[in-house]
One Martini backbone bead per residue (centre of mass of N, CA, C, O) as a GRO file, in nm:
protein
  104
    1MET     BB    1   8.766  12.836   9.149
    2THR     BB    2   8.812  12.552   9.323
    3ASP     BB    3   8.856  12.230   9.327
    4ILE     BB    4   8.758  11.940   9.439
    5PRO     BB    5   8.911  11.699   9.575
    6ALA     BB    6   8.984  11.399   9.560
    7LEU     BB    7   8.923  11.143   9.769
    8SER     BB    8   9.223  11.045   9.783
    9ASN     BB    9   9.326  11.322   9.882
   10ARG     BB   10   9.151  11.337  10.146
   11LEU     BB   11   9.286  11.041  10.225
   12HIS     BB   12   9.580  11.030  10.182
   13TYR     BB   13   9.614  10.795   9.972
   14GLY     BB   14   9.440  10.562  10.145
   15VAL     BB   15   9.482  10.569  10.467
   16LEU     BB   16   9.160  10.497  10.529
   17ALA     BB   17   9.188  10.229  10.434
   18LEU     BB   18   9.109   9.906  10.462
   19PRO     BB   19   9.199   9.613  10.490
   20SER     BB   20   9.222   9.284  10.345
   21GLY     BB   21   9.114   8.970  10.457
   22PRO     BB   22   9.082   8.702  10.663
   23LEU     BB   23   9.193   8.838  10.925
   24VAL     BB   24   9.024   9.095  10.912
   25GLU     BB   25   8.744   8.959  10.912
   26ALA     BB   26   8.777   8.795  11.178
   27SER     BB   27   8.854   9.033  11.371
   28LEU     BB   28   8.605   9.210  11.311
   29ALA     BB   29   8.391   9.013  11.395
   30ALA     BB   30   8.486   8.967  11.686
   31ALA     BB   31   8.468   9.269  11.776
   32ARG     BB   32   8.165   9.318  11.710
   33ALA     BB   33   8.068   9.088  11.914
   34ALA     BB   34   8.241   9.207  12.191
   35VAL     BB   35   8.215   9.518  12.133
   36HIS     BB   36   8.156   9.831  12.137
   37PRO     BB   37   8.144  10.057  11.887
   38SER     BB   38   8.337  10.262  12.029
   39VAL     BB   39   8.566  10.059  12.066
   40LEU     BB   40   8.604   9.985  11.772
   41ASN     BB   41   8.673  10.270  11.677
   42HIS     BB   42   8.923  10.295  11.848
   43CYS     BB   43   9.078  10.063  11.712
   44ILE     BB   44   9.081  10.181  11.433
   45ARG     BB   45   9.230  10.434  11.503
   46GLY     BB   46   9.484  10.281  11.594
   47PHE     BB   47   9.549  10.179  11.308
   48TYR     BB   48   9.589  10.450  11.174
   49TRP     BB   49   9.827  10.538  11.360
   50SER     BB   50  10.007  10.292  11.294
   51ARG     BB   51  10.029  10.354  10.994
   52LEU     BB   52  10.143  10.638  11.009
   53PHE     BB   53  10.397  10.550  11.169
   54ALA     BB   54  10.507  10.362  10.952
   55ALA     BB   55  10.532  10.579  10.738
   56HIS     BB   56  10.724  10.763  10.904
   57LYS     BB   57  10.947  10.522  10.919
   58GLY     BB   58  10.944  10.356  10.630
   59VAL     BB   59  10.780  10.044  10.647
   60LEU     BB   60  10.553   9.971  10.438
   61ASN     BB   61  10.772   9.795  10.234
   62ASP     BB   62  10.847   9.592  10.419
   63ALA     BB   63  10.860   9.258  10.472
   64ASP     BB   64  10.756   9.277  10.786
   65TYR     BB   65  10.510   9.418  10.694
   66ASP     BB   66  10.163   9.364  10.833
   67GLU     BB   67   9.859   9.488  10.790
   68GLU     BB   68   9.672   9.262  10.891
   69LEU     BB   69   9.812   9.227  11.168
   70LEU     BB   70   9.787   9.522  11.261
   71PHE     BB   71   9.474   9.522  11.256
   72ALA     BB   72   9.420   9.289  11.449
   73ALA     BB   73   9.573   9.407  11.696
   74ASN     BB   74   9.389   9.657  11.723
   75VAL     BB   75   9.101   9.522  11.725
   76LEU     BB   76   9.175   9.305  11.972
   77HIS     BB   77   9.297   9.470  12.232
   78ASP     BB   78   8.982   9.496  12.388
   79LEU     BB   79   8.928   9.234  12.458
   80GLY     BB   80   8.776   9.196  12.776
   81THR     BB   81   8.671   9.519  12.859
   82GLY     BB   82   8.402   9.480  12.945
   83PRO     BB   83   8.175   9.482  13.203
   84ASP     BB   84   8.158   9.151  13.207
   85ARG     BB   85   8.422   8.996  13.113
   86THR     BB   86   8.345   8.756  12.868
   87HIS     BB   87   8.584   8.816  12.630
   88ARG     BB   88   8.817   8.571  12.659
   89ALA     BB   89   8.923   8.429  12.383
   90CYS     BB   90   9.245   8.385  12.454
   91SER     BB   91   9.201   8.215  12.741
   92GLY     BB   92   8.959   7.977  12.689
   93SER     BB   93   8.703   8.097  12.725
   94ARG     BB   94   8.397   8.176  12.688
   95SER     BB   95   8.245   8.319  12.382
   96ARG     BB   96   8.069   8.523  12.157
   97ALA     BB   97   8.378   8.544  12.011
   98PRO     BB   98   8.523   8.319  11.858
   99ILE     BB   99   8.865   8.221  11.834
  100SER     BB  100   9.116   8.106  11.675
  101PRO     BB  101   9.422   8.017  11.786
  102PRO     BB  102   9.602   8.175  11.561
  103LEU     BB  103   9.484   8.466  11.685
  104CYS     BB  104   9.632   8.440  11.990
   0.00000   0.00000   0.00000
């Protein structure tokens, strides 16, 4: 009987781990407040695909690769797409999920 692989092996050596940091926390909080959970899940899946593509291209260790910024871009890309279209945080309108100008 074979042993069950360790969790990190099943996760392809941490590829499914989310990054951490202030930009990650701020963008995740803004997205949680502004979009439906299914849309947020779609955005997080986009981050996973982006990270896999970066790994495929061999740029994960490049100086220009910024995983926090990549996560924020993916998580925030659907803000303002809800049915009421009131979440235009980066356009200067009022929003339930205010974002500081450096994130826009």
